[in-house]
C-alpha positions in Angstrom: 0.6 -8.1 123.6 -1.8 -9.0 125.8 -3.3 -6.6 128.7 -3.5 -7.2 132.3 -2.1 -7.8 135.2 1.5 -9.4 135.3 2.1 -10.6 139.0 5.9 -11.6 137.8 6.3 -8.1 136.7 5.3 -7.2 140.3 7.6 -9.3 141.9 10.4 -8.0 139.6 10.0 -4.2 140.0 9.7 -5.5 144.2 13.4 -7.2 144.1 13.8 -3.5 142.4 13.1 -1.1 145.0 13.6 -2.8 148.1 16.9 -2.4 147.8 16.8 0.5 146.7 14.9 2.1 149.4 18.1 1.2 151.6 20.3 2.8 149.9 18.5 5.8 150.2 19.4 5.6 153.8 23.2 3.9 153.0 24.4 5.5 150.5 27.9 5.7 148.9 30.1 8.1 151.0 30.5 11.2 148.8 27.8 9.9 146.5 26.2 13.7 146.1 29.2 14.9 144.9 28.6 12.2 142.1 25.5 12.6 141.7 26.2 16.8 140.6 27.2 16.2 138.5 25.2 13.8 136.5 24.5 14.4 132.8 20.3 15.6 132.3 20.0 15.1 128.9 20.9 11.3 130.6 19.4 11.9 134.0 15.5 12.7 132.1 16.0 9.5 129.5 16.8 7.2 133.0 13.8 8.9 134.5 11.1 8.8 131.3 12.5 4.8 131.4 12.0 4.4 135.1 8.7 5.2 134.7 7.8 3.6 130.9 9.4 0.2 132.5 7.4 0.2 136.0 3.9 0.5 133.7 4.7 -1.8 131.5 5.8 -4.3 133.5 2.9 -4.4 135.3 -0.6 -3.8 132.2 1.0 -6.5 130.1 0.0 -10.0 131.2 2.9 -11.4 128.7 5.3 -11.4 131.7 3.7 -14.4 133.5 4.9 -18.3 134.3 3.6 -20.3 131.0 3.5 -23.8 130.8 7.3 -24.3 130.1 8.3 -25.1 127.1 12.0 -24.0 125.4 11.0 -20.1 125.5 10.6 -20.3 129.1 14.6 -20.0 129.3 14.6 -16.7 129.2 12.3 -16.4 131.8 14.6 -18.1 134.0 17.4 -16.6 132.9 16.3 -13.3 133.3 15.0 -14.4 136.9 18.8 -15.3 138.0 20.2 -12.2 136.7 17.5 -10.8 139.6 18.8 -12.8 141.7 22.4 -11.6 141.4 20.9 -7.6 141.6 20.3 -9.1 145.3 23.1 -11.0 145.6 25.5 -7.4 144.3 23.8 -5.3 147.4 23.7 -7.9 149.7 27.6 -7.0 149.1 26.6 -3.3 149.0 25.4 -3.4 152.2 27.5 -5.5 153.8 31.3 -3.4 152.7 32.3 -0.3 153.7 30.2 1.6 151.7 32.4 3.3 149.7 31.9 4.2 146.1 34.5 1.9 144.9 32.1 -1.4 147.2 29.1 0.9 145.4 30.1 -0.1 141.5 32.7 -2.7 142.4 32.4 -5.7 140.1 30.0 -9.2 139.9 31.4 -12.0 138.7 33.0 -10.3 136.0 30.1 -8.3 135.3 30.7 -4.2 135.9 27.9 -1.6 137.4 26.3 -4.7 138.3 23.7 -2.6 140.2 22.4 -0.4 137.3 23.5 -3.4 134.7 22.0 -6.8 135.8 18.7 -4.8 136.7 18.3 -4.2 132.7 20.3 -7.1 131.1 17.5 -8.7 133.7 13.9 -6.9 132.7 15.6 -6.7 128.3 15.3 -10.5 129.0 12.1 -10.6 130.4 10.6 -8.4 127.5 12.0 -10.9 125.5 10.3 -14.3 127.3 7.3 -11.7 126.9 7.5 -11.0 123.4 7.0 -7.8 124.4 8.6 -4.9 122.1 7.0 -1.7 124.3 8.5 -3.0 127.6 12.3 -3.9 125.2 12.0 -0.1 124.1 10.8 0.9 127.6 14.6 -1.0 129.0 16.3 0.6 126.4 15.9 4.3 127.2 15.9 3.5 130.9 19.2 1.7 130.0 20.7 4.3 128.6 20.6 7.0 131.0 20.6 4.7 134.5 23.7 2.8 133.0 25.6 6.4 131.4 24.7 7.6 135.0 26.6 5.0 136.3 29.8 5.0 133.9 30.4 8.7 134.5 30.3 7.4 138.0 32.7 5.3 138.0 35.6 7.0 135.9 34.9 9.9 138.4 35.9 7.4 141.5 39.8 8.5 140.9 41.8 4.6 141.0 43.2 3.4 144.1 47.1 4.6 142.5 46.0 8.3 142.6 44.6 8.4 145.9 
């Protein structure tokens, strides 16, 4: 692990942050009723994980682009997941912005707004051979994916609505 600024980490964080800023003004209908029932332990894990991921993505130069090798495919796969994450947001912002729109799968990927960035950052950790980012992502993933799975399970099925 090498300390130093990661421009790749910064790019990933920008790709993560910009759609979330737009989301704050475009939340799904009734989102607050789901958010108010979040598991406090999962929320703590999510918040701690967010801080750890943001910091470790920026302070290790391990994630910056290196000479091409077979190991570079980890970065390609990671970036592809981040691009899918952006596509997910485009689809959501063009929708009616319901909870079903927010949690609808993308290419068979469940809760893509939560799983895609977690998977992308985990593959980035593999690419950089960085255990600090990997552990940080796992902490974030337990909280973030756990919260969103709870939300998804709480959405009434269409035949119940």
